[in-house]
N, C-alpha and C positions, 0 to 999 in steps of 0.2 A: 322624274318617275317611268312616264311610260317606256324610256330606252331601259331602263334595269328592267320592265316584263318584255316587252320585247326579245331582248338578250336571253332572259328565263323560258319564255316559247319556243325560240330559235331550239335551244336545251335539250327541250322538252318534243320537239319533232323530229329532230335530226336523227337520234337511234333506230337501228331494226331491230334490237335483241335488247335485254332487260335483264338485273339479277335474279333469281328464282325467290316465289317470297317464301318468309319465316316458314316454322312450326310445320315443314316438311308438305305443305300445299301444294308444292310441283306434282306430288304423284297423283297420274290422273284417277285413282279413285277417292280422293279426298276433298273433293268437289273446291278446287284451291283457289279459280276461277271468284265462283261466289263469294269463297270468306274473304279472299284478297279485298275484292271493290268493294262490301260492306264495310273492313276496318279501314280503309282509304278514306272513303265519304264519308265515314264517320268522325276520323282525326278532323276534316278540312274542315268539317260544322262544325267543331269546337271555335274557326276562326268566325263565323256567323253569326255563334254565340254572342264572344266578344266583341263584335260591332255590336250587337244588340246591347251589351253591358255600357258599352262609352256613348252610345247616344243615351240612353234614359237616367245615365249618370250625370252629365253633360246637362242633358233638361231640366233636370232637377235644380243643379248648382244655378242656373239661368233662373227659374220661376222663384227661387228661395231669396236670390242676391243678382238683382239686375245692373246695381253698379259697378261688380266685379268681371263684368261681359268679358275686357281686355284681359286679364289673367283668366279667366276660364276659354277664351277664342285662343290663348296658347299652349293651353294646357291640354285639351284638343286635339290643336294642330298636332302637338310629338304623337299623342293617342293613336292617330289616322296613320301616321309614319309607322309607328309601333304594329300597327296592325297587318298594313300593307307586307311590311318586311317577314311577318310571320303566318302570314298565306303563303308570301313566297318559300318560305323556309318547309311548311307542314307540305304541298305541295314538291317540293323536292323530295320527302320526307315518303310520303306517299310514292312517290314514281320510282324511287332505286330503293327503300327498305322493303315497304310493305307492302310492295308487289302490284301496284297498280299497272303499271307499264308492263309486268308483264303477263297480267291479265289481259288488258285490251290485245295483247300479240297473240294470245291465242284464241281471243276472241271473234278477233277480225280474219284470221288467217283460213286458207282452203289451203291444208298442205303447209307446202312450205314458203307460200306468196300471200303478201300481209294486200287485205285489200286497199284500191288507194280511198284515200281521204281517213283514213283510220287516226291520221296524228289529231284530226277532229275529238272522237273519242280518249284521245291522251289529254287533251287541253279543257275536257270539258269539267272538271270540277273548279278548274281556277275560275272560269268565266263562270261557272255557276255563285262560288263564293263571293264572286265581285257583286255580280249582280245583287244576292241576295242581303251584302254589305250593304251595298248602296241603298235598298229598301229599309233599314234600320236606321243608316245615316239619315234619312231624310228628316227624321224627329229632329235633331237636334239643329241641323243643317237651319230646319222654318223657327226652331227656335232663336236661333243668331239672328236669321229675318225680321221675327215679329219685336226682339229685343233693340235696334236700333236705333239711333238717333233719331227722331222725329223730323229735323229737317231734311233728314237724307232723303224725303217723298220717294221712298222707295215703292215700287205698286206691289199687286198682291202675291204674294207665292206663289211658285205653281204647284200643279196637284204631286201626290207621291209619283205616279205614271212619270209625267212630264218630267221631273226631277231622274231617273232612274234613267229613262230614252236619250235626257240630254248628254248623260256618262256614256251612256253607251254609245252613241256616234262620236264622241270625240276619240273614245279609246278605237270604235271602227276605223276612225281616218288614221288616227297615229300609230297603231299598233296591229289590227286585226286584219288591216290589207298585205303589207309585205308578209306576215304570216301566211296569209291564202295562198299568195304567191308560190311561195316556198312549198306548202303540203301538194299545190297543181303539178309542180316541179318533180320533188319525189315521188308522185304517184306514175308520171310518167317513166321514171326511171324503174320504177320496179318495174313494170308492167310489160315497157319495152327497152331490159336493160343496154343489150345493144346497141342503142342509139346513140346513147352517150357518146359513145366514139365517134358517130358521125359531121359531117360537117353542118351541117343542116341545124342540128341541136345547138352545137357548142356558139353556132352563131348569132341563134335565135335568143338565148340567153341575156345578154350583153343588148342587145337589140330590145328585148321585153325591158329589161332596167330602163335605157334610154326613154323609151314610149311612155314609163311608170312616169319618171320623172319631168317629162314633157306635160303628161292632161293631169299631177297632181292638182293643181287648182282647180279644174271642172270638177275633180274627186270630193278636194274640199268642199267645195261648192255645194255638189249635190248633198252629201253626208253631215255636214254641220248646218245644212241649209241656210246658205248667205243670201242677202241681197244685197241690191247695188243700196248705197247710200243716197238718200231721196235728196233730191233736188233743194236747196236752201244758202243760204247764209257761209255755213259751215264748209260745205261742199265743196262754192266755190273759193272758200279761203285757203282748202285743204289744194286745190288744182292750182291756184296761185303759187302756193310752195311749191307744189312738184314743177311749178315752168322755172321759177325761183332758180332751183335744185339743179334742173334739167335733168330730172328724173322722169324715166317715162313707165306706166304701167297701162292694162287695156282698161283697172276698172277700180273704184273704192267701194268697199263691202263692207253692210255691217251685218254682226256675228249678233243674234239674238239670243241672248243667254237666262234672260227672265231676270238682267241685273242681277245677276251670279259669279259672271266675272268681268274682273277690269284688265284686260290686256288687248293686245294689237302683233301684230306678224305680216311678215310680207312671204308670198310662195308665188312660185314661176322662175324661170331662168332667164326665157326668154320674155321683150319686154311686152308684146302683143299676147300674150300668155301671163299675165301677172297680175295678181292682185294685194292689193294692201289691206286686209281685215282688221276692223276696228269694234270691239264686242260694243253690248250697248249701253253697260254700265261703267264703260271706261267715259263714253261719251256724254253719259248722265251729270257726271261726278266732277270731270276737269273741265276747267274754263278754254275757251277756245285757242288763247293763246298757248295754253299746256297740250291741247293736241296736236295742233302744229309741230310743237319738240315733239312728241312723240310718232308723229306722220315723219317727222325727219331723220328719228330713231331707224326706222324701217327703212327707209331711203338711204343710210348711211349702210346696212347689210348689204343692197343692192352695189353703190358706187365704190365700195370697196372689192368687190365681187368677192364677197364673204361664200356665198354658196358655190359655184362654180369651185373655189379653195377649198371647201371642205369635200365634194364630191371626187376629185383630185386624192386629195390626204385620205380618204376611206381605202379607197380602191389601191395606192399604192401601200396602205398599209396591211388593209386584207392581203395582198398579194405576200408580203415580205413575211407577215406574220406564218403565212399558211406553211411559207418555203421554210422558214427557220424552224417550227414544230415540226416538220417532216423528215428538217434533217436530224434534229436531238432525239425523236423517235428511232429514226435508224441506227445511227451511229453510237448513242448514249443508252439506249434501252433496249437495242438488238428488236425493235417491234416496226410492223408493218402497219403503218396508217391506214384504215380503212373504214367506211360507214359500220361495218358490223363483225358478228363474231368476237373472239375471244380479245382483239385488241381496238374494241372501240372506246378506248380510253381517248383517243385523238381527238373526241368531240367535244366532250366536256372541257379537258385541257383546254382546245382552243376559244369555247365561248367563254369560259373562263378568265382565259390572257385576255383577249378581246374585251371583254368588257373591263377590267385592270388599266388594260390599256387606254381604252374609251375618258376614263374619268382620271385618270394620271395625265395624258398627255395632249391627247383634246380637250382635258379641263383647263389644261394650262392656256392652250392656244385660243380657247373660245374664251374665256377671259379678255385674255387683249385684245380680241376681235369685238365685243361685246363695246368697251372703253370706246373704241373706234367708232362706235356708232353711236355713243354718246356723244362725243366729240360733234357727230354730224347732224343730230338733234341739238345740239347746243347753236349751231350755223342758220340751222332751220331758223331761228327766231333771234339770229343775232345782225346788226345793224352796220357791224363792224370801226366800230369808233370804241377805242380802247378806254375811252371817261364816259359812256354811254352810262347814263342812271334814270331814263325812264324811256318808255318808248311813245309815252302819249302821243305825241307833234312828230314823229321820226317814219319816213316812207321806205319800208319792207320790200319794195316791189325790187328792188335793185338787188342782184345779186352780190354778193360779197363773202370773200375766202377768210375772212378774220371773226375770230370770235369777238361778244361785248358783254362785260360784266350783268346786263339784261339779261340776255339771250342764254347766260350757261345760268344763272339762278333763277330763270322758268322753268327750265330744262330741270334742274334739281329739285325743283318745286311739284313738279310732275311725275318726276324719279319716286318723291317723299310719299306723296300721296296714292299711287297707284301701289305700292308698297302699304301702305296703311289700308288698303282696300280691302286685295285679299289676302290681309292678316300676317303678312312677312315680318319677320322680326328686323329691326335697323339691322342689328350688328352680330345677332347669336341664331339666324335661323337654320343654323344646321350644314351639314356638310352637302346629303342630298338634296338642300334644295339650293346650294349659291355653288356648287360644281361649277356650274357653267356660267353663271353670271356674277360671280362675286357676291358680294353684300351690299349692302344699301349701303352702310358708314363707308365702306370703303371707297366705291363708282363719287360718293358727294366729295369725300375729302380731294381726290384725286382733279375734280372739277374744280372745287377750291383753288389750289394749286395752279391752274390752269388758269386761272380770273388772277390771281396774284403774279402771276409770273407766266408770261403766254409763250415764252423760248420751251416752257414742262413739253406742249403740245409737240412740238415741232422735234425733240428727240425722241419723245414717247414715239412719234412714227416712225421714226427712222429702226427705233429697237425692234417696233414689231415688224418692220419689213426685214429686216435680220434675220428674223425667228422664220416668220416664214417661209422664207430660201430655205434658209440652214436645217428646217424640217424636211422641204421638200427633197433637196440635194441629198441632205440624209438618207431618206428612204431611196431610193432610185439608188446608191450607193450599196447600202445592204442587200437591196432586189438582186442586183448584181453579182454580189459575193454569192449570196446563195445561189444562185445558178451556177456558181464557177465550181462550187464544190461538186467533187465528182461522187457520184450514187456508193453507196457501202456494199462491197463485191459479195454474193453471196459464196459460202464457205463450201460450197464443190465447186465454184471457179474461181476460188481463191490462186492466186499465181503464186507456183510453185520454185524452191531453189534450181539452179541448174544441178545441183549436183546432188539431187534428190528425185530428179525423175527415175520410172524403174519404169523399162518397157516390158511389155504385155506381154507373157509366153505364147507362144505359139503352140496352137492343139497337135496333140501327132497323130498321124493319118492310123486310124485300124485295122492292123495286119490279118 
């Protein structure tokens, strides 16, 4: 879902011209900026009222019948998803129909020059809607916490401000930092438009991207408030797993979510600036063996080089998509793709196409990479014996390239427990929650097939390797074909047939 939000915010930031508001408010004497702003903010307030309704309804249901907690949680999760999609839809309505984008352009302009940072004003309704919605959703989330099973031994739930600030930090790290960089770049281009053609700016943009990717672990550590996992038995076990897998990272970090999230992630391209992040609830609810399996899953992403591959895939995809859309607009629609003016249709077309491409093509790729990481998580807790039934008296310090039934079952238990802790349906979580990782049911069935027949893993690894190379080579070929297509010749420069040439008349000298 953060990826969908990021695409929407990019779409809202890029245009510099917006459709005129309704009801003739574009007339200078009609106070159109005021009326368009009030109407847009009023529509966005409906989303906040919806959040209050969902939260209070859920809270009452839990108080009346706590035994239906799981069913109420599933309904609440669907309602949260519908609420977020409604927020996106109403924000787009305010921008393109009700005149919010036009009003910000008029208010934040000096003549034809749009002030740097005007995009932050454009984005303010959706940011405000998210923050106020989190304030109301706090009541439902606390009710779920209070009705949890006593054996979970959960700590006291955090305050309303702590809950909202936690979500702000998450979105700040994953969404708003890339948007901030985009806004800064657009401000530079508007202030010094001629500088975009200069060599220093064209070199600085990819350099900034490389630097941001390199220092991303530091940014996450600062924004999410990560701390080094304290010394102890668990840290020693995870470091032993890392040595056995020949996996290098600079630190193992603890993510304090106040027992709100059970998750893990790895961030960082280079080993001397790479963190494996484990949330507090994950460490509190899983057994040490299951934590080792999750740690191995994150190490699998690094060992299979998923992050460098994803970056290469995205850069090639965006270059091919931009070139292809430009050719379509020029040769098919006879339009000049640019960021402003009547042809700014290129921007929503590009962002929409990129979103569909990511969900379909990248989702297809990501689900297979996740299964590769699942297999590596099984390997992290496997002894390598195909007849293994228990690890009670087995030494797991020696590296093993083969999986064992106990290791596979340990990872399956960790996978199912993480899904249950996060309220994820095993078989029907919804497309937006499974497009990148597949469903828990399918992932478990695949691992059970591997346990029954070890040759399934080898065939799967060959197919995934083939898919990766075919996608990369296909993008390179497509990019080359796009570059080979000649640009459309302007009408006044069209080549004329030889027999249609007309000599220009020679003016007579005045007598």
